[in-house]
N, CA, C and O atoms as CSV, one atom per row, in Angstrom:
chain,resi,resn,atom,element,x,y,z
A,1,UNK,N,N,-14.023,-6.867,-1.727
A,1,UNK,CA,C,-14.637,-5.829,-1.211
A,1,UNK,C,C,-13.761,-5.205,0.173
A,1,UNK,O,O,-13.917,-4.094,0.681
A,2,UNK,N,N,-12.759,-6.331,0.617
A,2,UNK,CA,C,-12.176,-5.702,1.598
A,2,UNK,C,C,-10.916,-5.164,1.107
A,2,UNK,O,O,-10.239,-4.406,1.803
A,3,UNK,N,N,-10.634,-5.464,0.137
A,3,UNK,CA,C,-9.393,-4.644,-0.642
A,3,UNK,C,C,-9.870,-3.418,-0.897
A,3,UNK,O,O,-9.152,-2.488,-0.529
A,4,UNK,N,N,-11.087,-3.107,-1.533
A,4,UNK,CA,C,-11.684,-1.869,-1.887
A,4,UNK,C,C,-11.769,-1.033,-0.575
A,4,UNK,O,O,-11.533,0.173,-0.513
A,5,UNK,N,N,-12.101,-1.751,0.364
A,5,UNK,CA,C,-12.689,-0.690,1.743
A,5,UNK,C,C,-11.033,-0.353,2.292
A,5,UNK,O,O,-10.822,0.810,2.634
A,6,UNK,N,N,-10.007,-1.235,2.367
A,6,UNK,CA,C,-8.965,-0.847,2.529
A,6,UNK,C,C,-8.247,0.406,1.659
A,6,UNK,O,O,-7.665,1.321,2.243
A,7,UNK,N,N,-8.339,0.349,0.444
A,7,UNK,CA,C,-7.914,1.283,-0.380
A,7,UNK,C,C,-8.622,2.495,0.020
A,7,UNK,O,O,-7.968,3.404,0.530
A,8,UNK,N,N,-9.768,2.606,-0.134
A,8,UNK,CA,C,-10.469,3.773,0.395
A,8,UNK,C,C,-10.361,4.516,1.737
A,8,UNK,O,O,-10.657,5.692,1.945
A,9,UNK,N,N,-9.862,3.574,2.645
A,9,UNK,CA,C,-9.419,4.097,4.047
A,9,UNK,C,C,-7.946,4.727,3.788
A,9,UNK,O,O,-7.575,5.627,4.541
A,10,UNK,N,N,-7.221,4.345,2.897
A,10,UNK,CA,C,-5.712,4.758,2.729
A,10,UNK,C,C,-5.764,5.831,1.862
A,10,UNK,O,O,-4.848,6.650,1.926
A,11,UNK,N,N,-6.852,6.022,0.889
A,11,UNK,CA,C,-7.125,7.440,0.156
A,11,UNK,C,C,-7.526,8.537,0.962
A,11,UNK,O,O,-7.837,9.531,0.306
A,12,UNK,N,N,-7.623,8.662,2.408
A,12,UNK,CA,C,-7.939,9.571,3.159
A,12,UNK,C,C,-6.837,10.296,3.544
A,12,UNK,O,O,-7.080,11.308,4.201
A,13,UNK,N,N,-5.435,9.983,3.253
A,13,UNK,CA,C,-4.179,10.594,3.418
A,13,UNK,C,C,-3.961,10.490,4.784
A,13,UNK,O,O,-3.341,11.440,5.263
A,14,UNK,N,N,-4.314,9.547,5.602
A,14,UNK,CA,C,-4.103,9.064,7.068
A,14,UNK,C,C,-3.075,7.699,6.838
A,14,UNK,O,O,-3.090,7.006,5.820
A,15,UNK,N,N,-2.353,7.522,7.796
A,15,UNK,CA,C,-1.678,6.349,7.895
A,15,UNK,C,C,-2.399,5.297,9.009
A,15,UNK,O,O,-2.843,5.742,10.067
A,16,UNK,N,N,-2.464,4.002,8.702
A,16,UNK,CA,C,-3.298,3.223,9.500
A,16,UNK,C,C,-2.217,1.928,9.871
A,16,UNK,O,O,-1.440,1.483,9.026
A,17,UNK,N,N,-2.286,1.500,11.020
A,17,UNK,CA,C,-1.430,0.077,11.336
A,17,UNK,C,C,-2.356,-0.977,10.932
A,17,UNK,O,O,-3.570,-0.781,10.870
A,18,UNK,N,N,-1.807,-2.079,10.659
A,18,UNK,CA,C,-2.600,-3.436,10.265
A,18,UNK,C,C,-3.644,-3.334,11.124
A,18,UNK,O,O,-4.736,-3.213,10.570
A,19,UNK,N,N,-3.639,-3.347,12.587
A,19,UNK,CA,C,-4.468,-3.652,13.538
A,19,UNK,C,C,-5.668,-2.717,13.401
A,19,UNK,O,O,-6.824,-3.128,13.502
A,20,UNK,N,N,-5.318,-1.327,13.144
A,20,UNK,CA,C,-6.282,-0.202,12.814
A,20,UNK,C,C,-7.307,-0.653,11.754
A,20,UNK,O,O,-8.528,-0.763,11.860
A,21,UNK,N,N,-6.492,-0.886,10.700
A,21,UNK,CA,C,-7.359,-1.379,9.228
A,21,UNK,C,C,-8.069,-2.522,9.590
A,21,UNK,O,O,-9.249,-2.507,9.239
A,22,UNK,N,N,-7.656,-3.584,10.239
A,22,UNK,CA,C,-8.419,-4.815,10.294
A,22,UNK,C,C,-9.502,-4.376,11.406
A,22,UNK,O,O,-10.531,-5.051,11.385
A,23,UNK,N,N,-9.444,-3.503,12.233
A,23,UNK,CA,C,-10.690,-3.537,13.105
A,23,UNK,C,C,-11.828,-2.502,12.342
A,23,UNK,O,O,-13.000,-2.370,12.696
A,24,UNK,N,N,-11.225,-1.877,11.317
A,24,UNK,CA,C,-12.281,-0.874,10.694
A,24,UNK,C,C,-12.965,-1.678,9.498
A,24,UNK,O,O,-14.137,-1.426,9.218
A,25,UNK,N,N,-12.302,-2.572,8.839
A,25,UNK,CA,C,-12.818,-3.627,7.933
A,25,UNK,C,C,-13.330,-4.783,8.226
A,25,UNK,O,O,-13.828,-5.519,7.375
A,26,UNK,N,N,-13.252,-5.076,9.541
A,26,UNK,CA,C,-13.813,-6.196,10.194
A,26,UNK,C,C,-12.895,-7.737,9.607
A,26,UNK,O,O,-13.551,-8.699,9.209
A,27,UNK,N,N,-11.538,-7.771,9.627
A,27,UNK,CA,C,-11.062,-8.609,9.085
A,27,UNK,C,C,-9.816,-8.742,10.165
A,27,UNK,O,O,-9.752,-8.099,11.213
A,28,UNK,N,N,-8.729,-9.814,9.651
A,28,UNK,CA,C,-7.591,-10.049,10.354
A,28,UNK,C,C,-6.480,-9.406,9.873
A,28,UNK,O,O,-6.414,-9.031,8.702
A,29,UNK,N,N,-5.481,-9.223,10.781
A,29,UNK,CA,C,-4.268,-8.673,10.215
A,29,UNK,C,C,-3.705,-9.035,9.120
A,29,UNK,O,O,-3.322,-8.283,8.224
A,30,UNK,N,N,-3.624,-10.385,9.158
A,30,UNK,CA,C,-2.828,-11.105,8.023
A,30,UNK,C,C,-3.630,-11.183,6.824
A,30,UNK,O,O,-3.159,-11.629,5.778
A,31,UNK,N,N,-5.011,-10.704,6.944
A,31,UNK,CA,C,-5.807,-10.566,5.620
A,31,UNK,C,C,-5.273,-9.226,4.986
A,31,UNK,O,O,-5.037,-9.069,3.788
A,32,UNK,N,N,-5.093,-8.121,6.153
A,32,UNK,CA,C,-4.775,-6.771,5.558
A,32,UNK,C,C,-3.493,-6.814,5.082
A,32,UNK,O,O,-3.416,-6.352,3.943
A,33,UNK,N,N,-2.431,-7.210,5.553
A,33,UNK,CA,C,-1.068,-7.520,4.859
A,33,UNK,C,C,-1.506,-8.245,3.420
A,33,UNK,O,O,-0.954,-7.720,2.453
A,34,UNK,N,N,-2.232,-9.151,3.160
A,34,UNK,CA,C,-2.477,-9.831,1.889
A,34,UNK,C,C,-2.960,-8.729,1.039
A,34,UNK,O,O,-2.379,-8.517,-0.025
A,35,UNK,N,N,-4.097,-7.908,1.448
A,35,UNK,CA,C,-4.773,-6.981,0.599
A,35,UNK,C,C,-3.672,-5.853,0.120
A,35,UNK,O,O,-3.505,-5.371,-1.000
A,36,UNK,N,N,-2.987,-5.604,1.338
A,36,UNK,CA,C,-1.902,-4.396,0.742
A,36,UNK,C,C,-0.945,-5.139,-0.262
A,36,UNK,O,O,-0.724,-4.429,-1.243
A,37,UNK,N,N,-0.287,-6.408,-0.308
A,37,UNK,CA,C,0.434,-6.930,-1.216
A,37,UNK,C,C,-0.402,-6.922,-2.452
A,37,UNK,O,O,0.250,-6.574,-3.437
A,38,UNK,N,N,-1.838,-7.243,-2.727
A,38,UNK,CA,C,-2.312,-7.159,-3.746
A,38,UNK,C,C,-2.326,-5.653,-4.451
A,38,UNK,O,O,-2.081,-5.383,-5.627
A,39,UNK,N,N,-2.685,-4.768,-3.379
A,39,UNK,CA,C,-2.880,-3.451,-3.961
A,39,UNK,C,C,-1.565,-2.882,-4.639
A,39,UNK,O,O,-1.596,-2.198,-5.662
A,40,UNK,N,N,-0.394,-3.239,-3.958
A,40,UNK,CA,C,0.758,-2.839,-4.370
A,40,UNK,C,C,1.310,-3.520,-5.429
A,40,UNK,O,O,2.332,-3.065,-5.942
A,41,UNK,N,N,0.685,-4.788,-5.951
A,41,UNK,CA,C,1.172,-5.547,-7.123
A,41,UNK,C,C,-0.057,-4.875,-8.273
A,41,UNK,O,O,0.167,-4.827,-9.482
A,42,UNK,N,N,-1.112,-4.478,-7.760
A,42,UNK,CA,C,-1.642,-3.459,-8.951
A,42,UNK,C,C,-1.537,-2.122,-9.050
A,42,UNK,O,O,-2.421,-1.371,-9.462
A,43,UNK,N,N,-0.130,-1.724,-8.559
A,43,UNK,CA,C,0.424,-0.671,-8.988
A,43,UNK,C,C,0.289,0.496,-7.776
A,43,UNK,O,O,0.845,1.573,-7.991
A,44,UNK,N,N,-0.392,0.318,-6.588
A,44,UNK,CA,C,-0.627,1.726,-5.583
A,44,UNK,C,C,0.878,1.301,-4.870
A,44,UNK,O,O,1.492,0.261,-4.627
A,45,UNK,N,N,1.089,2.904,-4.677
A,45,UNK,CA,C,2.309,3.093,-4.042
A,45,UNK,C,C,1.859,3.284,-2.605
A,45,UNK,O,O,1.574,4.396,-2.159
A,46,UNK,N,N,1.797,2.024,-1.803
A,46,UNK,CA,C,1.512,2.222,-0.365
A,46,UNK,C,C,2.951,1.989,0.113
A,46,UNK,O,O,3.681,1.109,-0.344
A,47,UNK,N,N,3.272,2.815,1.025
A,47,UNK,CA,C,4.295,2.793,1.997
A,47,UNK,C,C,4.347,2.386,3.207
A,47,UNK,O,O,3.356,2.678,3.878
A,48,UNK,N,N,5.459,1.599,3.910
A,48,UNK,CA,C,5.547,1.252,5.195
A,48,UNK,C,C,6.206,2.176,5.852
A,48,UNK,O,O,7.258,2.636,5.410
A,49,UNK,N,N,5.538,2.660,7.274
A,49,UNK,CA,C,6.553,3.543,7.865
A,49,UNK,C,C,6.301,2.790,9.153
A,49,UNK,O,O,5.496,1.871,9.304
A,50,UNK,N,N,7.196,3.370,10.156
A,50,UNK,CA,C,7.323,3.015,11.629
A,50,UNK,C,C,6.629,4.235,12.296
A,50,UNK,O,O,6.936,5.386,11.986
A,51,UNK,N,N,5.693,3.943,13.215
A,51,UNK,CA,C,4.920,4.937,13.997
A,51,UNK,C,C,6.066,5.460,15.073
A,51,UNK,O,O,7.221,5.039,15.124
A,52,UNK,N,N,5.548,6.354,15.822
A,52,UNK,CA,C,6.579,7.005,16.793
A,52,UNK,C,C,6.486,5.872,17.852
A,52,UNK,O,O,7.499,5.855,18.551
A,53,UNK,N,N,5.554,4.901,18.186
A,53,UNK,CA,C,5.925,3.860,19.107
A,53,UNK,C,C,6.252,2.670,18.483
A,53,UNK,O,O,5.876,1.582,18.918
A,54,UNK,N,N,6.984,2.821,17.408
A,54,UNK,CA,C,7.589,1.428,16.689
A,54,UNK,C,C,6.628,0.685,16.184
A,54,UNK,O,O,6.895,-0.516,16.204
A,55,UNK,N,N,5.417,1.017,15.657
A,55,UNK,CA,C,4.512,-0.035,14.934
A,55,UNK,C,C,4.555,0.224,13.351
A,55,UNK,O,O,4.990,1.273,12.874
A,56,UNK,N,N,4.108,-0.734,12.666
A,56,UNK,CA,C,4.178,-0.578,11.394
A,56,UNK,C,C,3.093,0.049,10.961
A,56,UNK,O,O,2.064,-0.162,11.603
A,57,UNK,N,N,3.026,0.955,9.802
A,57,UNK,CA,C,1.847,1.487,9.452
A,57,UNK,C,C,1.774,1.972,8.022
A,57,UNK,O,O,2.788,2.321,7.416
A,58,UNK,N,N,0.513,1.991,7.466
A,58,UNK,CA,C,0.646,1.900,5.940
A,58,UNK,C,C,0.112,3.339,5.559
A,58,UNK,O,O,-0.660,3.951,6.297
A,59,UNK,N,N,0.571,3.835,4.362
A,59,UNK,CA,C,0.045,5.247,4.049
A,59,UNK,C,C,0.090,5.154,2.359
A,59,UNK,O,O,1.148,4.721,1.901
A,60,UNK,N,N,-0.831,5.476,1.521
A,60,UNK,CA,C,-0.649,5.710,0.111
A,60,UNK,C,C,-0.181,7.103,-0.260
A,60,UNK,O,O,-0.608,8.190,0.129
A,61,UNK,N,N,0.804,6.811,-1.108
A,61,UNK,CA,C,1.480,8.072,-1.502
A,61,UNK,C,C,1.543,7.997,-3.156
A,61,UNK,O,O,1.161,7.006,-3.778
A,62,UNK,N,N,2.088,9.206,-3.784
A,62,UNK,CA,C,2.322,8.986,-5.085
A,62,UNK,C,C,3.970,8.875,-5.236
A,62,UNK,O,O,4.818,9.537,-4.639
A,63,UNK,N,N,4.124,8.009,-6.052
A,63,UNK,CA,C,5.683,7.977,-6.033
A,63,UNK,C,C,6.500,8.947,-6.917
A,63,UNK,O,O,6.189,9.338,-8.042
A,64,UNK,N,N,7.550,9.248,-6.238
A,64,UNK,CA,C,8.264,10.394,-6.944
A,64,UNK,C,C,8.971,10.145,-8.166
A,64,UNK,O,O,9.078,8.940,-8.395
A,65,UNK,N,N,9.493,10.904,-9.031
A,65,UNK,CA,C,10.222,10.499,-10.322
A,65,UNK,C,C,11.494,9.717,-10.047
A,65,UNK,O,O,11.995,8.953,-10.872
A,66,UNK,N,N,11.978,9.950,-8.853
A,66,UNK,CA,C,13.202,8.959,-8.833
A,66,UNK,C,C,12.825,7.268,-8.565
A,66,UNK,O,O,13.555,6.303,-8.792
A,67,UNK,N,N,11.539,7.282,-8.048
A,67,UNK,CA,C,11.069,6.075,-7.531
A,67,UNK,C,C,10.674,5.342,-9.037
A,67,UNK,O,O,11.070,4.236,-9.404
A,68,UNK,N,N,9.951,6.097,-9.656
A,68,UNK,CA,C,9.592,5.584,-11.046
A,68,UNK,C,C,10.775,5.266,-11.887
A,68,UNK,O,O,10.684,4.257,-12.587
A,69,UNK,N,N,11.743,5.881,-11.929
A,69,UNK,CA,C,13.133,5.909,-12.701
A,69,UNK,C,C,13.663,4.410,-12.119
A,69,UNK,O,O,13.968,3.449,-12.826
A,70,UNK,N,N,13.690,4.468,-10.654
A,70,UNK,CA,C,14.493,3.224,-10.415
A,70,UNK,C,C,13.761,1.646,-10.555
A,70,UNK,O,O,14.331,0.555,-10.560
A,71,UNK,N,N,12.162,1.979,-10.676
A,71,UNK,CA,C,11.691,0.811,-11.046
A,71,UNK,C,C,11.571,0.446,-12.568
A,71,UNK,O,O,11.278,-0.713,-12.859
A,72,UNK,N,N,11.785,1.395,-13.572
A,72,UNK,CA,C,12.112,1.386,-14.791
A,72,UNK,C,C,13.377,0.769,-15.115
A,72,UNK,O,O,13.519,-0.070,-16.004
A,73,UNK,N,N,14.407,1.267,-14.272
A,73,UNK,CA,C,15.769,0.401,-14.354
A,73,UNK,C,C,15.936,-0.757,-14.014
A,73,UNK,O,O,16.777,-1.432,-14.608
A,74,UNK,N,N,15.154,-1.314,-12.929
A,74,UNK,CA,C,15.104,-2.559,-12.421
A,74,UNK,C,C,14.287,-3.481,-13.367
A,74,UNK,O,O,14.653,-4.615,-13.675
A,75,UNK,N,N,13.131,-2.879,-13.804
A,75,UNK,CA,C,12.073,-3.999,-14.444
A,75,UNK,C,C,11.890,-3.720,-15.913
A,75,UNK,O,O,11.312,-4.524,-16.645
A,76,UNK,N,N,12.446,-2.436,-16.393
A,76,UNK,CA,C,12.286,-2.210,-17.962
A,76,UNK,C,C,11.037,-1.900,-18.267
A,76,UNK,O,O,10.044,-1.996,-17.545
A,77,UNK,N,N,11.129,-1.461,-19.541
A,77,UNK,CA,C,9.547,-0.971,-20.161
A,77,UNK,C,C,8.473,-2.041,-19.771
A,77,UNK,O,O,7.382,-1.653,-19.355
A,78,UNK,N,N,8.741,-3.346,-19.890
A,78,UNK,CA,C,7.719,-4.107,-19.438
A,78,UNK,C,C,6.832,-3.709,-18.264
A,78,UNK,O,O,5.613,-3.866,-18.320
A,79,UNK,N,N,7.406,-3.228,-17.271
A,79,UNK,CA,C,6.522,-2.692,-16.056
A,79,UNK,C,C,5.576,-1.939,-16.401
A,79,UNK,O,O,4.425,-2.099,-15.994
A,80,UNK,N,N,5.968,-0.935,-17.271
A,80,UNK,CA,C,4.985,0.272,-17.593
A,80,UNK,C,C,4.145,-0.083,-18.884
A,80,UNK,O,O,3.325,0.738,-19.296
A,81,UNK,N,N,4.319,-1.204,-19.483
A,81,UNK,CA,C,3.449,-1.428,-20.543
A,81,UNK,C,C,2.226,-2.711,-20.309
A,81,UNK,O,O,1.547,-3.196,-21.214
A,82,UNK,N,N,2.184,-2.999,-19.192
A,82,UNK,CA,C,1.248,-4.102,-18.948
A,82,UNK,C,C,-0.218,-3.609,-18.795
A,82,UNK,O,O,-0.469,-2.582,-18.165
A,83,UNK,N,N,-0.964,-4.195,-19.253
A,83,UNK,CA,C,-2.334,-3.455,-19.099
A,83,UNK,C,C,-3.302,-4.560,-18.344
A,83,UNK,O,O,-4.469,-4.277,-18.075
């Protein structure tokens, strides 16, 4: 449930710090980092950026062709054939 709420917030095309996400979904920043990791393992392209004041922020993006090529070179066809 927390993971779904985090994903839905990231789908709004905004970037959020772990603190912001934790406040919005009512959990800890450590829990947010764990949910981000789970979402990434599920294939969501969640980028980590630095805000203007140097804080970590997450945003959801579509991976570029170059990123997909790099992932394929690194992990091979098995990466793209998992169901």
